[in-house]
N, C-alpha and C positions, 0 to 999 in steps of 0.2 A: 472516469477510462476505465476500463474492462482488460487489460492485458493481462490481467495475473490468470485471465481466464483462457488465453493465446493455447494450452496445452492439452485442453478438452477441446472433442470436432462432434460436441451435439448442438449441432447448430440447430435445431429446432428448442433447445434448451435456453441457448446461449441468447437465442433473436428473441424471447418470454419477457427473460432476464432484463434484459436492457431495454425495452419495451416497460415493462415492469420499476426500473428504477426509472428512466425519462417520470415518468407518469406519478409518482410517488415525489419524487424533486420539483414538479412540476405543480401537486396539490399546496405545497409549499412557501409558493410564488413565486420561485425560482426558476430559472428561463435555461436547460439542459441543452448543454449539446455536446454529443457520443467525441471522442474522442480515441484515435488508433494512434498512438504512439509507435507501432511498423512501418508511420508513410514517412516519420519523420525521422530513422534508426541513418545516423551521419548527418545529420540534418538540423544541430542545433538551434544556428541562427533561424533557420524558415518558422522551426517550434516558437522562442521565443517572442519573434514576429507576430505567430499565430498566436500565444495566450494572451499578448497584448490585449487591456479592454476586459476582461475576465476580473473576473473578483475572489473568483473561489477556486477551488478544482476537486470531485468528489472520486475519489478509489473506489472500487468496490475489494470482494475475496477473492481469493482463488489462490493459483502457486504463487507463494514470496518468494520463490527465487527466479521464477519467471517473470513477476514484476520487476524484480532489482533490475534487471538482467535489460528489462525493457526502458527504465529510467537511466540506466548509464547507454544503452544505446543513439537514447534521442538526445541524449543531455540533458533531459530534464529533470536528474539531480541536480546538476548544478545550478539552473534557471530557478530549481526553489529554493534555493541554499540565499541568493538574490531576494528573491518577491518574498522569501515570510520574513524578512526584515524591512515590506514593506509596511504602512499602518493599514490600508487596504484589501488584503492580501491574505484569501485563508482556506486551508489544507484538511481537506475531511476524507476519512479514508475506515474501513469495520477487517474485520477481518487481516491479510495479506494488506491491505489499503495504512492498516494500523503496524502491521508489525513492521514495516519494511520502513520506517519512520527511529525505531531502535539503533540501538549503537551496535550491535551485530546480531547474524539471522543464525548465529549457535545456538539450538535448542532449539530454535524452531525445524529443524532440520527431520526432527522427532515423528512433526504431524505431514510436511511440504516435503517434496522429491525433489532435492537439489540438485535433480543430473535431470530436472523434468526438461526437456527441449523441444520447442514449435518448432518447425520448417523458418526461416533465416532468421534467427538469433545464435551469436556468438554459444559456443560450447561452454565457454569459463563460467565458474561461481563463482559469486561474487558472494563475499561470509559476511561485506562491512554494510552495516547499514547506513540511514541519511544522519544519524545521532540529530534528531530535532529536538526528541528526548534523551536523559541521562539514564532510562531503564528499560526494560526486556520489555514486552505485550505482548501477553498470553492471550488471546482471545476465545472463547468459545468455551470457558472455564464452567464442568459442570453443570454445561447448560444441552438443553438437549438438541444436539447436532451431530452430526457420523463424524464428526473429528475429536467429541472431544476423548473421549478415549486414552488417545495420541496426546491431545493438549496435559494431559494427567503426565505422561510421559515427560511433557517439556516439565511442567512446575519441579521433577524432578529434579529433571537437568541443573533446572538457574539453581534452586537449591544446594546444590550436589557442587554446585561449579562457584558458588557466593555470589552470584550473577547477582544482581537490582531488578527487579520485574514489577508486573502491574498483572493483575492475573481480573478480565474482566468477563463475569458470564454477560451471554446475547440480552443485547440492550438495555446495558451498561456506557457510559462514555466517559472518554474525558475532555475535558479544555484547556489544554496548555498554549500560552503567549508565548514565544518564542522571543519575542522582543524582550519581555520581563523575565525571562529566563535566563538571559544573556549578562544583565545586567545585573542578576541573583534576587533580583524582587519578587 
């Protein structure tokens, strides 16, 4: 899912990025299917039916605030709350796809523009994350990425406001079992 990129207009670059994502996921034995949440805005029931039979969802980077809006407008945020309690469903994401699963999007506003507004999206900024993890995630930390300098400001914000966070260098990952976290194990 690449809705975090809906604010960008370079269609050729977006197309090549999608092709690369599909190729990379296929190379590890997965059978990816592109999902555009805009087709499911205000149609959560249809989205839930569409997702039946899928065992994972892969969410790319882009603008965290755009992605959070897409989750809310399609109902994916509530669908994921239910699906992640199933034993056979995995949420995977990087950059914005990781940031959106945290308790708050505060701090990430220093790297991603909360006011970014693709066509067809609600103008309301959603600051509450999905809370799949009890801390914020800071991607691209001290990495060779164009947003690394902005991410330093996010880290300073989290420290200054005593907000728990995990900073990840590009290439690092976290694995969290939501069911175990809820049970305290």
